[in-house]
C-alpha positions in Angstrom: 80.8 248.5 -26.4 81.5 245.0 -28.2 79.5 243.7 -31.6 79.1 240.6 -32.7 77.6 240.3 -36.5 76.2 237.3 -38.0 74.2 236.0 -40.8 76.6 236.1 -43.6 76.9 233.2 -46.4 76.8 232.7 -50.0 73.4 233.1 -52.6 72.7 233.4 -55.9 71.9 236.4 -57.7 68.5 237.6 -56.9 68.3 236.0 -53.7 68.2 237.2 -49.9 70.2 237.5 -46.9 69.6 238.9 -43.2 72.6 240.1 -41.2 72.5 240.7 -37.6 74.5 242.8 -35.1 74.0 242.2 -31.2 76.0 244.9 -28.8 76.7 244.1 -25.5 78.5 246.6 -23.0 77.6 250.1 -22.4 75.4 250.2 -25.2 73.5 253.2 -23.5 76.3 255.2 -25.0 75.6 254.2 -28.6 74.1 257.0 -30.5 73.9 256.2 -34.2 74.3 252.3 -35.8 74.6 251.0 -39.1 76.5 248.6 -41.9 79.6 249.2 -43.8 80.9 247.0 -46.3 84.3 246.0 -48.2 84.2 245.1 -51.5 87.5 242.6 -52.2 90.6 245.3 -53.4 88.1 248.0 -52.6 87.7 250.7 -50.1 85.0 250.5 -47.2 81.6 252.1 -47.8 78.6 252.9 -45.6 75.8 250.6 -46.6 72.9 251.6 -44.4 72.9 254.2 -40.9 70.6 255.2 -39.0 71.9 258.5 -36.7 71.1 260.1 -33.4 67.9 261.6 -34.9 66.7 258.1 -36.4 67.4 259.2 -39.8 68.1 256.6 -41.9 70.6 256.9 -44.9 71.3 254.4 -47.5 74.2 253.8 -49.9 73.0 254.8 -53.5 73.7 251.2 -54.7 71.3 249.3 -51.9 68.6 252.1 -52.0 65.1 249.8 -52.6 67.3 246.3 -52.0 68.5 246.5 -48.4 66.9 247.9 -45.4 67.9 248.5 -41.9 66.1 248.1 -38.5 66.7 248.0 -35.0 65.1 246.2 -31.7 66.4 248.2 -29.3 65.1 245.9 -26.2 67.5 243.4 -27.7 70.3 245.7 -28.5 70.4 244.2 -31.8 70.5 245.8 -35.3 69.4 243.9 -38.8 69.6 244.5 -42.5 67.7 242.7 -44.6 69.1 242.4 -48.1 66.7 241.4 -51.3 67.5 241.3 -54.6 71.4 240.2 -54.1 73.8 241.3 -57.1 77.0 240.0 -57.6 78.7 243.5 -56.6 77.4 243.3 -53.1 79.8 240.3 -52.6 81.8 241.7 -49.3 83.1 241.7 -45.8 79.9 243.1 -43.8 80.9 245.2 -40.5 78.5 246.6 -38.2 79.4 249.3 -36.7 78.2 252.2 -33.2 78.9 254.9 -32.5 79.3 257.0 -29.3 79.3 260.7 -29.9 80.0 261.8 -26.5 83.3 263.3 -25.5 85.5 261.5 -26.3 83.8 260.0 -29.7 84.7 256.9 -30.5 83.6 254.1 -33.1 83.1 250.9 -32.5 83.3 247.8 -35.4 81.9 244.4 -35.2 84.3 241.8 -36.5 82.7 241.9 -40.4 80.8 238.9 -41.8 81.3 237.9 -45.8 78.6 237.8 -48.1 79.3 236.1 -51.2 76.7 236.4 -54.0 77.0 234.3 -57.2 75.6 235.3 -60.4 
C-alpha cells in the first residue's frame, strides 16, 4: 500500500485547510485509516482515526474543529481542519492499518501545516 498526502500549507489562525490522502496498491487489505501529526520538537500524535468498525476517534485538541472522512470509491480520505490555531502547526501524516496477519502500518510522506497568529 502506498499513500500520498497533499493539501498542507500556510494559513492564518482561524483559517481552514483540507488534507487529502490517496491510497494505491493493495487497498483492499486496509482495515483502518487516519491522520497523525508531529509538531516541531514533539512526539507524533493521533489527530483522527476511522477504525475497522467505522468508529471515529479524534484527538482531544481537535475535537469540534477537525473532521475526518473517506471516499472508498476513490481510495481517498480527508481531514477538514477548521478554526486552525498556531498549536496545530505540524507535519501531518496519513496512516493506513492492515489488521490481518502480518499486521502492518503504512504511512504517507507527510505534509506540513503552518498556522500563524
